[in-house]
C-alpha positions as CSV (number, residue, x, y, z in Angstrom):
1,M,-0.1,0.2,-0.1
2,A,1.1,3.4,-0.7
3,Y,2.1,5.9,2.0
4,I,0.0,9.0,1.6
5,P,1.7,12.6,2.7
6,A,-0.6,14.3,5.0
7,E,-1.0,17.5,2.6
8,I,-1.5,15.7,-0.4
9,N,-4.6,13.8,1.9
10,Q,-5.8,16.9,3.2
11,K,-5.7,18.7,-0.7
12,M,-7.4,15.7,-2.0
13,T,-10.2,15.6,0.6
14,E,-10.6,19.3,0.1
15,N,-10.7,19.0,-3.9
16,K,-12.9,16.0,-3.8
17,S,-16.6,17.3,-3.1
18,N,-16.1,19.7,-5.8
19,I,-15.4,17.2,-8.7
20,P,-17.8,16.9,-11.1
21,G,-18.9,13.9,-12.9
22,S,-19.8,10.1,-12.0
23,K,-17.4,8.1,-10.2
24,T,-17.8,5.6,-13.3
25,E,-16.2,8.9,-15.6
26,S,-13.6,9.2,-13.2
27,W,-12.5,5.1,-13.5
28,I,-12.7,5.7,-17.4
29,L,-11.0,8.7,-17.2
30,A,-8.0,7.3,-15.1
31,S,-8.4,4.2,-17.7
32,R,-7.1,6.8,-20.5
33,P,-9.2,5.2,-23.1
34,K,-6.9,6.7,-26.0
35,T,-3.9,4.6,-24.9
36,L,-5.8,1.5,-24.8
37,L,-5.6,0.9,-29.2
38,A,-1.8,0.7,-27.9
39,A,-3.2,-3.1,-26.5
40,V,-4.9,-3.6,-29.5
41,V,-2.5,-3.2,-32.1
42,P,-0.3,-6.2,-31.0
43,V,-2.9,-8.7,-30.7
44,M,-4.3,-7.5,-34.1
45,V,-1.1,-7.9,-35.6
46,G,-0.1,-11.0,-34.2
47,T,-3.7,-12.8,-35.0
48,A,-3.2,-11.4,-38.7
49,L,0.1,-13.2,-38.4
50,A,-1.8,-16.6,-36.9
51,H,-4.2,-16.3,-40.1
52,Y,-1.7,-15.9,-42.5
53,E,-0.3,-19.5,-41.0
54,N,-4.0,-20.8,-41.5
55,Q,-3.7,-21.2,-37.3
56,T,-6.2,-18.7,-36.5
57,N,-7.6,-19.8,-32.8
58,F,-10.2,-16.8,-31.9
59,L,-11.1,-17.6,-28.4
60,A,-7.1,-17.6,-27.3
61,A,-7.1,-13.6,-30.0
62,G,-9.6,-12.8,-27.6
63,I,-8.8,-13.4,-24.2
64,A,-5.1,-12.3,-25.6
65,L,-7.1,-9.0,-26.4
66,I,-8.6,-8.4,-23.0
67,C,-5.7,-9.5,-21.0
68,S,-3.3,-7.2,-22.9
69,V,-6.0,-4.4,-22.0
70,L,-6.4,-4.9,-18.6
71,I,-2.7,-5.0,-18.2
72,Q,-2.8,-1.5,-20.0
73,I,-5.4,-0.1,-17.8
74,G,-3.5,-1.6,-14.9
75,T,-0.2,0.3,-15.9
76,N,-2.0,3.4,-16.6
77,F,-3.7,3.0,-13.0
78,A,-0.5,2.5,-11.3
79,N,1.2,5.4,-13.1
80,D,-1.6,7.8,-12.1
81,L,-1.1,6.9,-8.8
82,Y,2.6,6.8,-8.3
83,D,3.3,9.9,-10.7
84,F,0.7,11.7,-8.2
85,L,2.5,10.7,-5.0
86,S,6.0,11.6,-6.7
87,G,4.3,15.1,-7.5
88,A,4.9,14.1,-11.1
89,D,1.4,14.9,-11.8
90,K,-0.3,18.1,-10.7
91,K,-3.3,19.9,-11.4
92,D,-1.9,22.5,-14.1
93,R,0.0,19.5,-15.9
94,K,0.0,20.3,-19.8
95,G,-1.4,17.0,-20.9
96,P,-5.0,15.5,-20.1
97,E,-6.5,15.8,-16.9
98,R,-5.4,12.7,-14.1
99,A,-8.2,11.1,-11.8
100,L,-5.9,11.5,-8.7
101,A,-4.3,14.9,-9.2
102,S,-7.7,16.1,-10.1
103,G,-9.2,14.4,-6.7
104,R,-11.9,12.4,-9.0
105,I,-10.7,9.0,-7.4
106,S,-8.8,8.5,-4.0
107,V,-5.4,7.2,-3.6
108,K,-6.6,3.8,-1.5
109,E,-9.9,3.3,-4.4
110,M,-7.0,3.4,-7.1
111,E,-4.9,0.7,-4.8
112,L,-8.0,-1.5,-5.2
113,G,-8.6,-0.6,-8.7
114,I,-5.0,-1.9,-9.5
115,A,-5.4,-5.1,-7.8
116,I,-8.7,-5.8,-9.5
117,V,-7.6,-4.8,-12.7
118,F,-4.3,-7.1,-12.9
119,G,-5.8,-9.9,-11.0
120,S,-8.4,-10.0,-13.6
121,A,-5.9,-10.3,-15.8
122,F,-4.2,-12.9,-14.4
123,I,-7.6,-15.1,-14.0
124,L,-7.9,-14.6,-17.8
125,G,-4.5,-15.4,-18.4
126,L,-4.5,-18.7,-17.3
127,Y,-6.5,-20.1,-20.2
128,L,-3.4,-19.1,-22.2
129,V,-1.1,-20.6,-19.8
130,H,-2.8,-24.1,-21.0
131,L,-2.5,-23.5,-24.4
132,G,0.8,-22.3,-24.3
133,G,2.8,-23.6,-20.9
134,L,4.7,-22.4,-18.4
135,I,6.1,-19.5,-20.6
136,I,3.0,-17.8,-21.5
137,L,3.1,-17.7,-17.2
138,F,6.2,-16.3,-17.0
139,I,5.0,-13.5,-19.7
140,G,2.4,-12.9,-18.2
141,I,3.6,-12.7,-14.3
142,L,6.6,-10.3,-15.6
143,S,4.2,-8.4,-17.7
144,I,2.3,-7.3,-14.6
145,I,5.0,-6.7,-12.5
146,A,6.7,-4.5,-15.5
147,G,3.0,-2.6,-15.2
148,L,3.9,-1.8,-11.6
149,A,7.5,-1.0,-12.2
150,Y,6.4,1.3,-14.4
151,T,6.2,4.2,-12.0
152,T,6.9,2.3,-8.6
153,G,9.3,0.2,-6.8
154,P,12.9,0.7,-6.1
155,Y,14.1,1.6,-9.4
156,P,10.9,2.8,-11.4
157,L,11.8,2.6,-15.4
158,A,9.8,5.5,-16.4
159,Y,12.0,7.5,-13.8
160,N,14.9,6.2,-14.7
161,G,15.1,6.0,-18.8
162,L,13.9,3.1,-19.4
163,G,10.1,3.7,-20.3
164,D,10.7,3.3,-24.0
165,I,12.6,0.2,-23.6
166,F,9.4,-1.2,-21.7
167,V,7.0,0.1,-24.2
168,F,9.3,-1.3,-27.3
169,I,9.5,-5.0,-25.9
170,F,6.1,-5.4,-24.3
171,F,3.9,-3.7,-26.5
172,G,5.9,-4.5,-29.4
173,L,7.9,-7.8,-29.4
174,I,5.9,-9.5,-26.6
175,G,2.4,-8.8,-27.1
176,T,2.8,-9.7,-31.0
177,I,4.9,-12.7,-30.7
178,G,2.6,-13.4,-27.5
179,T,-0.6,-13.3,-29.6
180,F,1.1,-15.4,-32.3
181,Y,2.5,-17.9,-29.9
182,V,-0.6,-19.1,-28.2
183,Q,-2.6,-19.6,-31.3
184,T,0.5,-21.1,-33.1
185,L,2.5,-22.5,-30.5
186,H,5.5,-21.8,-32.2
187,I,7.7,-18.8,-33.2
188,T,8.7,-17.6,-36.7
189,S,11.4,-14.9,-37.9
190,L,8.2,-13.4,-39.4
191,A,6.6,-12.8,-36.3
192,V,9.5,-11.6,-34.9
193,L,10.6,-9.1,-37.5
194,A,6.4,-7.8,-37.8
195,S,6.5,-7.2,-34.1
196,L,9.5,-4.3,-34.5
197,P,6.7,-1.7,-36.4
198,V,4.6,-2.8,-33.5
199,G,6.9,-1.7,-30.7
200,A,8.4,1.8,-32.9
201,L,5.1,3.0,-33.3
202,I,3.9,2.6,-30.0
203,T,7.0,4.0,-28.2
204,N,6.7,7.0,-30.5
205,I,3.5,7.4,-28.7
206,L,5.6,7.8,-25.4
207,V,8.3,9.8,-26.7
208,V,5.9,12.9,-27.8
209,N,4.3,12.4,-23.8
210,N,7.8,12.3,-22.6
211,F,9.0,15.3,-25.3
212,R,5.6,17.6,-24.2
213,D,6.6,16.7,-20.2
214,R,10.1,17.3,-20.1
215,E,10.0,20.3,-18.0
216,E,7.8,18.8,-15.6
217,D,9.6,15.6,-15.7
218,K,12.6,17.4,-14.9
219,Q,11.1,19.2,-11.7
220,A,9.5,16.2,-10.2
221,G,13.1,14.0,-10.9
222,K,11.7,11.7,-13.8
223,R,14.5,11.1,-15.8
224,T,12.9,10.0,-19.1
225,T,15.1,9.9,-22.1
226,T,14.4,12.9,-23.2
227,V,15.1,14.2,-19.9
228,I,18.7,12.7,-19.7
229,F,19.6,13.4,-23.6
230,G,17.7,16.3,-24.5
231,K,15.0,17.0,-27.0
232,R,16.6,16.7,-29.9
233,F,17.1,13.3,-29.0
234,A,13.7,12.7,-28.6
235,Q,13.2,14.6,-32.3
236,A,15.6,12.1,-34.1
237,Q,14.7,9.0,-31.9
238,Y,10.8,9.7,-33.0
239,I,12.5,9.8,-37.1
240,V,14.2,6.5,-36.6
241,L,11.4,4.9,-35.0
242,I,9.2,6.3,-38.0
243,M,12.0,4.9,-39.8
244,I,12.1,1.4,-39.0
245,S,8.0,0.9,-39.0
246,Y,8.2,1.4,-43.1
247,L,11.5,-0.1,-43.7
248,I,10.2,-3.5,-42.2
249,P,7.3,-4.0,-44.7
250,I,9.5,-3.5,-47.7
251,L,12.2,-6.1,-45.9
252,L,8.8,-8.5,-45.3
253,Y,8.0,-7.7,-49.3
254,I,11.3,-8.9,-50.5
255,I,12.2,-11.3,-48.5
256,Y,8.9,-13.5,-47.5
257,L,5.6,-12.4,-49.2
258,R,6.3,-10.7,-52.7
259,E,2.8,-9.3,-52.3
260,V,2.0,-6.0,-52.6
261,W,-0.4,-5.9,-50.0
262,I,1.9,-6.4,-47.2
263,L,3.2,-2.9,-48.3
264,L,-0.3,-1.1,-47.6
265,P,1.5,0.9,-44.7
266,L,3.4,2.6,-46.9
267,V,-0.2,4.6,-47.5
268,T,0.4,6.1,-44.0
269,L,3.5,8.2,-44.8
270,P,2.1,11.1,-45.3
271,L,1.0,11.2,-41.7
272,S,3.9,10.1,-40.3
273,V,5.9,13.4,-42.3
274,K,3.2,15.8,-40.6
275,L,4.1,14.4,-37.5
276,I,7.6,15.1,-37.7
277,K,6.7,18.4,-38.6
278,M,4.7,18.8,-35.5
279,L,7.2,17.9,-33.4
280,Y,9.5,20.3,-34.5
281,R,7.2,23.3,-34.7
282,L,4.7,23.1,-31.7
283,H,5.3,23.1,-28.1
284,G,3.6,22.6,-24.5
285,T,-0.1,22.0,-24.7
286,Q,0.0,22.1,-28.8
287,L,1.7,19.0,-28.5
288,N,-1.4,17.2,-27.2
289,K,-2.9,16.8,-30.6
290,T,0.4,15.5,-32.1
291,L,0.1,12.8,-29.4
292,E,-3.3,12.2,-30.1
293,L,-2.5,11.7,-34.3
294,T,0.6,9.6,-33.4
295,A,-1.7,7.1,-31.2
296,K,-4.2,7.3,-34.5
297,L,-1.0,6.6,-36.4
298,S,-0.1,3.5,-34.7
299,A,-3.8,1.9,-34.7
300,L,-4.1,3.1,-38.7
301,Y,-1.1,1.2,-39.3
302,G,-1.7,-1.9,-37.6
303,V,-4.9,-2.1,-39.3
304,L,-3.4,-1.9,-42.5
305,F,-0.3,-4.1,-41.5
306,S,-2.8,-6.6,-40.5
307,L,-4.5,-6.3,-43.5
308,G,-1.7,-7.1,-45.6
309,F,-1.5,-11.0,-43.9
310,I,-5.0,-11.3,-44.1
311,I,-5.4,-10.7,-47.7
312,W,-2.1,-12.6,-48.9
């Protein structure tokens, strides 16, 4: 259980009665619905890959999707809680409103929410363990631990420049390959390569978020990669991840498929160019639009990438 400083507890009590909206709306806010696409895309692409091999298991895919979304929500809850307790989230933050910082949800309520969501993901995931064996149990437990360790624990990942790596590994490699594995019970080089653009574009959502919040994060002691290496690094990182995302379909076309459908994600290239320009031209709250469009790019790319495998 988290320790609640007296001044924070008092402030929350004072603000709570003035917060509009129902408790349901507050929990929806805390779940950060716009970020949940990041949990959907890896499962979608992994299932499309299974379809490509004629081994689709829709029940496994459905449960993998629910577990992925629940782990994303649990991570968001934990992030909301510990960013609030650490002082990284304040009422005047540049980003969207946060449930704890605004006083909509109490610390104890959020702790309970975290336990329920992660617990539900674990229980549902036992079916996937039945299909895929102990390796899936290990991945599931590791995913939950990583979701908590993202902003808490003795060495919180997001506060020590490891958030980007966490997102790339868990939302790219593990999310995509794991979904493919529980349906086919094997791993291929094609699945590994296909997971790279998924992770790259979802990581770029975090890159924009950290780029926007770099000053507040620095003041709060949150050492993201942008805080550590600077804004130029973040801009270059964004571009490199974009480049990886568009090189992979071309590589897959040359090595594996020889079908133009796998090149469908290239349709989104103009949007990527627009986003790169926005990252260089916009500042502060203006970057909220860049963040939103980066998430939409990830989703659109994922849909087109999946179609490439399904149509083939």
